[in-house]
Structures are given as structure tokens and as C-alpha cells.
C-alpha positions as CSV (number, residue, x, y, z in Angstrom):
1,M,-63.0,-36.3,37.3
2,S,-65.3,-35.6,34.4
3,P,-65.7,-38.2,31.6
4,F,-64.0,-35.8,29.2
5,V,-60.9,-35.4,31.3
6,L,-60.8,-39.1,32.0
7,A,-60.9,-39.9,28.3
8,C,-58.2,-37.4,27.6
9,V,-55.9,-38.9,30.2
10,M,-56.5,-42.4,28.8
11,C,-55.6,-41.1,25.4
12,A,-52.4,-39.7,26.9
13,A,-51.6,-43.1,28.3
14,I,-51.8,-44.6,24.8
15,L,-49.6,-41.9,23.4
16,H,-47.1,-42.3,26.3
17,A,-46.8,-46.0,25.6
18,G,-46.2,-45.3,22.0
19,W,-43.3,-42.9,22.4
20,N,-41.6,-45.2,25.0
21,A,-41.9,-48.0,22.5
22,V,-40.2,-45.8,19.9
23,L,-37.3,-45.1,22.4
24,R,-37.0,-48.8,23.4
25,G,-36.9,-49.9,19.8
26,G,-34.4,-47.3,18.7
27,G,-30.9,-48.3,17.6
28,D,-29.1,-45.8,19.8
29,R,-31.5,-44.8,22.6
30,L,-29.5,-41.8,23.7
31,W,-29.5,-40.4,20.2
32,S,-33.2,-41.3,19.8
33,M,-33.9,-39.3,22.9
34,T,-31.8,-36.4,21.7
35,L,-33.7,-36.3,18.4
36,M,-37.0,-36.4,20.3
37,M,-35.9,-33.4,22.3
38,V,-34.8,-31.6,19.1
39,A,-38.4,-31.9,17.8
40,V,-39.8,-30.7,21.1
41,T,-37.4,-27.7,21.1
42,C,-38.4,-26.7,17.6
43,V,-42.1,-26.8,18.5
44,T,-41.9,-25.1,21.9
45,A,-39.5,-22.4,20.7
46,T,-41.9,-21.5,18.0
47,A,-44.9,-21.6,20.3
48,A,-43.1,-19.3,22.8
49,M,-43.5,-16.5,20.3
50,F,-47.3,-16.8,20.6
51,V,-48.0,-18.5,24.0
52,P,-47.8,-16.2,27.1
53,W,-45.3,-17.0,29.8
54,P,-46.6,-18.6,33.0
55,N,-47.0,-16.6,36.2
56,A,-43.9,-15.8,38.1
57,A,-44.9,-17.9,41.0
58,S,-44.7,-21.1,38.9
59,W,-41.1,-20.5,37.5
60,P,-39.3,-22.3,40.3
61,Y,-41.4,-25.3,39.5
62,V,-40.8,-24.9,35.7
63,I,-37.0,-24.9,36.4
64,A,-37.1,-27.7,38.9
65,S,-39.2,-29.9,36.6
66,A,-36.9,-29.3,33.7
67,V,-33.9,-30.4,35.8
68,I,-35.7,-33.5,37.1
69,H,-36.8,-34.4,33.6
70,T,-33.3,-34.2,32.3
71,G,-32.2,-36.7,34.9
72,Y,-35.3,-38.8,34.0
73,N,-34.2,-38.8,30.3
74,L,-30.8,-40.2,31.2
75,S,-32.1,-42.8,33.7
76,L,-34.8,-43.9,31.2
77,V,-32.2,-44.4,28.4
78,R,-30.0,-46.5,30.7
79,T,-33.0,-48.5,31.9
80,Y,-34.0,-49.5,28.4
81,R,-30.4,-50.4,27.6
82,V,-30.5,-53.2,30.1
83,G,-34.0,-54.5,30.0
84,D,-37.1,-55.3,27.8
85,L,-39.9,-52.7,27.5
86,G,-42.3,-55.2,29.0
87,Q,-40.2,-55.4,32.2
88,T,-38.5,-52.0,32.6
89,Y,-41.5,-49.9,31.7
90,P,-43.8,-51.5,34.4
91,I,-41.3,-51.1,37.2
92,S,-40.6,-47.5,36.3
93,R,-44.2,-46.5,35.9
94,G,-45.7,-48.7,38.6
95,S,-43.6,-47.3,41.4
96,S,-44.7,-43.7,40.6
97,P,-48.5,-43.4,41.3
98,V,-48.1,-44.2,45.1
99,L,-45.2,-41.8,45.3
100,V,-47.2,-39.1,43.5
101,A,-50.2,-39.7,45.9
102,L,-48.0,-39.4,48.9
103,G,-46.1,-36.4,47.5
104,A,-49.4,-34.7,46.8
105,M,-50.7,-35.3,50.3
106,I,-47.5,-33.9,51.9
107,F,-46.8,-30.9,49.6
108,A,-50.2,-30.0,48.1
109,H,-52.4,-31.2,51.0
110,E,-54.4,-33.4,48.7
111,A,-56.7,-36.0,50.3
112,I,-58.0,-39.0,48.4
113,N,-61.0,-41.2,49.3
114,I,-60.9,-44.9,50.0
115,V,-62.0,-45.9,46.5
116,S,-59.3,-43.8,44.8
117,A,-56.7,-45.2,47.2
118,L,-57.7,-48.7,46.3
119,G,-57.6,-47.8,42.6
120,I,-54.1,-46.4,43.0
121,L,-52.9,-49.5,44.8
122,L,-54.5,-51.9,42.3
123,V,-52.9,-50.0,39.4
124,S,-49.5,-49.9,41.0
125,L,-49.4,-53.5,42.0
126,G,-50.8,-54.6,38.7
127,I,-48.2,-52.5,36.9
128,I,-45.3,-53.9,38.9
129,S,-46.5,-57.5,38.6
130,L,-46.2,-57.0,34.8
131,A,-42.4,-56.9,35.2
132,F,-42.2,-60.5,36.5
133,Q,-41.4,-63.2,33.9
134,G,-41.0,-66.9,34.4
135,K,-39.5,-67.7,37.8
136,G,-39.0,-64.1,38.9
137,L,-37.5,-60.7,38.2
138,T,-34.0,-60.1,36.8
139,A,-32.3,-57.7,39.1
140,D,-29.8,-56.0,36.7
141,F,-32.1,-53.3,35.5
142,L,-34.0,-52.9,38.9
143,P,-31.9,-50.0,40.4
144,T,-32.2,-47.8,37.3
145,A,-35.9,-48.7,36.8
146,L,-36.7,-47.7,40.4
147,T,-34.6,-44.5,40.0
148,T,-36.6,-43.7,37.0
149,G,-39.8,-44.3,39.0
150,V,-38.7,-41.9,41.7
151,L,-37.9,-39.2,39.2
152,I,-41.3,-39.7,37.6
153,G,-43.0,-39.2,40.9
154,A,-40.9,-36.1,41.6
155,Y,-41.5,-34.3,38.4
156,T,-45.2,-35.2,38.5
157,V,-45.7,-33.6,41.9
158,V,-43.6,-30.6,40.9
159,D,-45.7,-30.1,37.7
160,G,-49.0,-30.6,39.6
161,I,-48.2,-27.8,42.0
162,G,-46.5,-25.6,39.3
163,V,-49.4,-25.7,36.8
164,R,-51.9,-24.6,39.5
165,L,-49.7,-21.5,40.1
166,S,-49.1,-20.8,36.4
167,G,-52.4,-19.3,35.2
168,S,-52.3,-21.5,32.1
169,S,-51.4,-25.1,31.6
170,V,-50.4,-24.4,28.0
171,A,-47.9,-21.7,29.1
172,Y,-46.5,-23.9,31.9
173,T,-46.2,-27.0,29.6
174,N,-44.5,-25.0,26.8
175,S,-42.0,-23.3,29.1
176,M,-41.1,-26.5,31.0
177,F,-40.7,-28.5,27.8
178,L,-38.6,-25.8,26.2
179,L,-36.1,-25.6,29.2
180,W,-36.1,-29.4,29.4
181,S,-35.6,-30.2,25.7
182,I,-32.6,-27.8,25.1
183,T,-30.5,-29.8,27.6
184,M,-30.3,-33.0,25.6
185,P,-28.2,-32.1,22.5
186,P,-25.3,-30.7,24.7
187,I,-25.5,-33.7,26.9
188,F,-25.3,-36.1,24.0
189,Y,-22.3,-34.3,22.4
190,A,-20.5,-34.2,25.8
191,M,-21.1,-38.0,26.2
192,R,-20.8,-39.3,22.7
193,G,-19.6,-36.6,20.3
194,R,-20.5,-37.8,16.8
195,P,-24.1,-39.0,16.3
196,P,-24.6,-42.6,14.9
197,A,-25.8,-43.3,11.4
198,Y,-29.6,-43.3,11.4
199,T,-31.8,-44.0,8.4
200,R,-34.4,-41.4,7.4
201,A,-37.1,-43.7,8.8
202,Q,-35.4,-43.9,12.2
203,T,-34.8,-40.2,12.3
204,V,-38.5,-39.4,11.4
205,M,-39.7,-42.0,14.0
206,A,-37.6,-40.4,16.8
207,L,-38.7,-36.9,15.9
208,T,-42.3,-38.0,15.8
209,G,-41.9,-39.7,19.2
210,G,-40.8,-36.3,20.6
211,L,-43.9,-34.6,19.4
212,V,-46.1,-37.4,20.8
213,S,-44.3,-37.1,24.2
214,L,-45.1,-33.4,24.2
215,L,-48.8,-34.0,23.6
216,A,-49.0,-36.9,26.0
217,Y,-47.6,-35.2,29.0
218,G,-49.2,-31.9,28.1
219,I,-52.5,-33.5,28.5
220,V,-51.5,-34.9,31.9
221,I,-50.3,-31.4,33.1
222,W,-53.6,-30.0,31.9
223,A,-55.6,-32.6,33.8
224,M,-53.6,-31.9,37.1
225,Q,-54.9,-28.3,37.2
226,D,-58.0,-29.5,38.9
227,G,-57.7,-33.3,39.2
228,A,-55.9,-35.1,42.1
229,M,-52.3,-35.8,41.2
230,G,-52.3,-39.3,42.4
231,V,-55.5,-40.2,40.5
232,V,-54.2,-38.6,37.2
233,S,-50.8,-40.3,37.6
234,A,-52.4,-43.7,38.2
235,L,-54.6,-43.3,35.2
236,R,-51.7,-42.3,33.0
237,E,-49.7,-45.3,34.1
238,T,-52.3,-47.6,32.7
239,S,-50.2,-47.0,29.6
240,V,-48.2,-50.1,30.7
241,V,-51.1,-52.2,29.4
242,Y,-50.6,-50.6,25.9
243,A,-46.8,-50.9,26.3
244,A,-47.2,-54.7,27.0
245,I,-49.3,-55.1,23.8
246,I,-46.9,-53.0,21.8
247,G,-44.0,-55.0,23.1
248,R,-45.7,-58.2,22.1
249,V,-46.8,-57.1,18.6
250,F,-43.9,-55.0,17.4
251,L,-41.0,-55.9,19.6
252,K,-41.8,-59.7,19.8
253,E,-41.7,-59.7,23.6
254,R,-43.6,-62.4,25.5
255,L,-47.1,-61.7,26.8
256,S,-48.0,-64.4,29.3
257,A,-51.1,-65.3,31.2
258,R,-49.6,-63.6,34.3
259,R,-49.3,-60.4,32.4
260,I,-52.9,-60.6,31.1
261,T,-54.0,-61.0,34.8
262,S,-52.0,-58.0,35.8
263,C,-53.6,-56.0,33.0
264,L,-57.0,-56.9,34.4
265,A,-55.9,-55.7,37.9
266,I,-54.9,-52.4,36.3
267,A,-58.2,-52.1,34.5
268,M,-60.0,-52.7,37.8
269,G,-57.9,-50.0,39.4
270,A,-58.7,-47.6,36.6
271,A,-62.4,-48.3,37.1
272,C,-62.1,-47.4,40.8
273,L,-60.4,-44.1,39.9
274,A,-63.1,-43.3,37.4
275,W,-65.9,-44.1,39.9
């Protein structure tokens, strides 16, 4: 992986942590997610008038990814409803790089070297260890957090294969996000009906979070055109380090010595992946 692509993926990790913090800190997380998707719909629908459509061979992956992402949205909202950002985010994100590496080996016939495998393992273990607090791990959010991790792994592999068939990462990203984002408003109104009262600041924050999510994952899809999916996924999931810091500074969550050690393990893993 070139230094430029590496730097872009690391920037995407920071952006990814930011929009997850927006969602975790929102008053009504389902409505915040819906507003985020409204912003994405507006941008991608406008861009669709200027951006070419992806190759026909990639459309099954575009559709499959949009469906998986919708399930991911609902699972993520539920996960953040029952746990802190500093615990739920690491479990969800930490379980995915290994799943992505395995999925890429099985479905895309990608091979990884020993150093990259070590890096993926260090990142995953470091991420998951971030979720432990005090005497152990509270189990109430664990099923939904792991479900979210499986969905992350699934859509990452689907997008990694799909973008390579699309002819253009921009075309693939725009089409997938457009199909994905239009699903959330109907789902919200079917589940809740009337939206909650949000201040202008809350609304703007959620809309901005949607745009950030589009940019963050668009970078990842672009990087997977040529980079190994497992490596790109593991580098993206270093976002948990930034999420832990955001959780401590803005959401007043605890950042213990154990978490700092876990962050160092993640940094070592990222160094292996950049080797």
C-alpha cells in the first residue's frame, strides 16, 4: 500500500470515529441515523446526474451492500442504545477485520503475508480489548455489537469485490449510498411515525455526520480497488483509538490504563500493515 493510500485510509478512520460519536451522542439515535441518511440521499441523488453508473457486473454487489448496510444501520442504533461508545464501538469494529480477511480469502482469493496477518490480529485483539472495563465485559450489548461486526465484515467484502467490477469507485460508492440511504426514512416512519423534537444544532450535527460517513467510507471503497480488503479494513478500524479519545473528551467516558495499552497494540498492528 502506498503512503498516500495509507494516509487516506487513516484519515477515513478519524472521520469514521467522528460520525459514530455523533450518532452515539444523539438524543434519538434512530432519528439521528435517519437525518444522516437524508443528507446522504440529497448529495448522492444530485451526484447521480453527473456521475456515471457503475458497470452492470457490479450491480448485484451494489444492491446486496445496500441491503446489508440497512441492517447494519438498525443494528448499530440498537447497539448504541444499550452501551457506551467506548465499549460497543470496539466490539463492533474489532470483530470485523479478521472476518474481512477470511471473506476476502474465500470469495476474492486474496492472500496476505505473515506481517499483514500479524497486523490484522494485533488490531483486532487491541480493538476488542478496548471494550473491557473494570472487572470485565457487560454482556447486555454483546449480541447486537457482534451482529454489527458480522454485518460490517459482510458489506466490506461485498464492496471490495463490487468496486473492482464497477469501473469506477466514485460511481460504485454513489450508487450504493443512494440505494442504502433512501431506506431509512420509510423505516423510521414505520417504526416511530412522528420524529422527535430536535434543536437546530442537533439537526445540523446529524446531517453533517451523514456527509462525513459518506466521505469516510467512500475513501475505504476507493482504497479497496487495489489494496487487500483485510489490510484496508484493519487500518480503518484503528478509528476505535480516536473513538476512545472522543468518548473521553466529549462524552465523559473513562479512558483507563488498559485502554491506553490496547491503543498501543492497535498502533503496532497498524505499523505492521503499513510495512
